[in-house]
N, C-alpha and C positions, 0 to 999 in steps of 0.2 A: 660739343661740348667745348671752350678751348681755351689757350694758355698765354699769355704773356711772356716770355725767356727773356731776360737781359746781363747779360754778362753770369749766364749756365744760373741764373736765380731765376726761378717762378717769383714776378711780381705781380702777376692774375690770371686767376685761374683756382678749381672751374668753373667757368660764366658761360653762359649764355653771346653768341657773339654780338653784342655791343660798341660797335663801332667808337664811338660817344667815349663813353670810360677806356678804351682802348686809345684812340687816341689825347686824354687826357692825360697817361700815365704817359703817355712816347714827351710831351711836353715839358711834366713834372723833370723826364729824363734828357731834357735839353737833346732831346732825336727831333731831326729834321723831318723824315716817313713817317706818312700818315697813313692811316686804312680808308676804305671807302661803304659807305654798304650794302655796296653788295660784294663787296670784297670775300667773305667768308669760305664765295664754291671756288674761291684759289686755294685757300688755305693747305698745305702750310705755305708764309708768306714771310719773305726774309729781307724785312724794314734795313738793315744794315748788318755785319759779319759779324754786329755784335748780340741784333735781340730780332728776334723774330715769335710771332703768330701761331704758332699748333694747333693739331688738334690733343682734347684734353680725352684721354682714355682711364675709366672709371672702373675699376677693378675692387668689386666687392663681396669678399667667402662666402662661399654660405656659410648660413647660419640659422639657429633657431628663434626668433624674433620676440620669444614666448621668454626666452630666458636669459638672451645674450639681446648689442644694441651693436652698431656701427658709430666707430669714433670719427680718431682724427684719421688722413690719411700722411703717407710716406708716396717721393714723389724722384721720376726719374725723368731727366732727358734720355731719348731713345734716338741710334745716329742713326745712318747710314754714309757711309763714306765720307764719315766723320761731318753730315753734315749735318741739323736735329732735323729729326721727323713728324715728330708727336710725343707731350708727356703723357704718361702713365702713372695713374693713383691707384696705389693699393691703402683701400681701406683696412684701419683695426677693428677686429672684433669685442669688446673687451661682458664682463657680465654683469648684468640689472644685478641690483641690492633687493635681497627681500621685500624692504620698503616699498621703491621702486617702481616693482612686479605686482604686488599691493595696489598700490596708486593707481595702474592702471587698467589692473583689472573692476578696480571699484566704479570706473570711469564707467563702465558699462552699465551697470546699475543703475542709473538713474533714468535715462534712455528708455529702458528694457520697461520702468515702472509707470512713465509717462504714457506707454504703451497702453499697458494694463489700467490706469483710469481713464484710459479715452478707449471706451468700448461700450457694447449696443446690451438697455437687459434687460424683458419682456417682462411689463408686472401687469397684469389686471386691474384693468380700469374702467367699474360701473359697469365690473363683465364681459369686458370687452380686452382683449390681450394686445399690450399697444410697444412695440417697440421704441425705446428711450434712447438715447446717447446720452452720457455720464462725462460728458466732455465738463470742465470749469463754465464755458462760454454757455451752457444750457442750462444747467444747474441754475451760475446766477442768474437769466431769462426768466424762473419758477418762483428764485428767491425775491426778484425785481417786484415778480406780479403777484405775490402774496403779500409785502410788503405795498405798495401803492397801492394795488386794486383789487382788497377779498370778495368771495364769491363765482358766481356761476362762467365758465370763460369758455367758448370756444376755445380751442387748441388743435393746431396741425402737426401733426406726427411724422414719421417718416414713411415716406408712403406715399402718400396725399393722405392719411389716415382723417378723419376729424372726428374728436370726441369732448363730451361737455365732463370736465368735470372742474370739480366743489374743490375750496378752503384745502377742505379736510384729504382732498385729493391730492391737490398741489401739496399740502405737510406730509405726505406717506410718499409721495415719489421721491422729494429731498433726503427725504431720508432714508427711501435706496440708492438713492446716489451719491450720497456721503459714505455710507456702508462702502460699496466698491471702492473711494478713491482712500478712506482710511486702510480699508483693507489691503490697498497696491503699495499705504508710504509702510505699513506694516511689513509686508513684505522685504521692502527694499533695506528697511531696520534692519532687518532677521540677517540680511544676507552681505551687509557691509557689520556688524557684528561676526560673522562664522571668516568673513575673510582675516579681520584686523586679530581670529584665533591662530589662525595660523602658520605655522613653527617652519613651514619646509615652503617653495615654489611650488611645487609638485601638490602640494596641500592646496594651495591657493585655484589652480586650475579645475581643482576636483571639487568643488565650490559648484554645482550645476545653476546658472541662472536661466537658462532655454529650456525648462522640458523635450527631452522629442518628443520627437509625434509616433503612435500608436499607429503601426500602417494595421488597417484589419484589410486580413487575408480567411475568404471562400474560406466555409468549409469542404473538405474530402470527400468531395462524391463517393457514395455508401455503394455497390452493386451487389445485388443476390447470386450467391453461386445456383 
């Protein structure tokens, strides 16, 4: 990152090296000097006695992103032998409000619900176990088929499995998909209510969104004495 300094004031920064932006500011300041596209290789650059393009060092103190956020920065020109060599920008850390923490945490819920909504279920169709996607697109396919052309159809399912399905089968498949989708939305609603009911930030993060996976360990081998 880089900074443009003029008369010990921060004009630009921190920015990525953008010679057009820097030159535009130099023109506004009525300074004749300009930088070239590859002058980032020469930073720090002395434009004139009052103007410099310097490296911008961003200093972010350690913080807990769950409860705190990064605010604005305070800046300081670092000199060697009275010559500016870099700008140090130290960012302030502030506490998030409970409402902000809730909103950030709740933003994770809908994507998890979508994952729960889009899965596979195994249904028995005419004595055959069939894996069926619960995605909205797949449900719409079944609904359209039921409405447009009721009767017996050859359906190709996952793993190139062909099954003959009736109007009754289609109705059953749609109802089972709906159960999965509704359960996912019920879960989302419940989690939103749990988060809203929290009175401390710690309680918010104690609302479990993803159940920990159970790791099965083999039974210890028994030995006969």
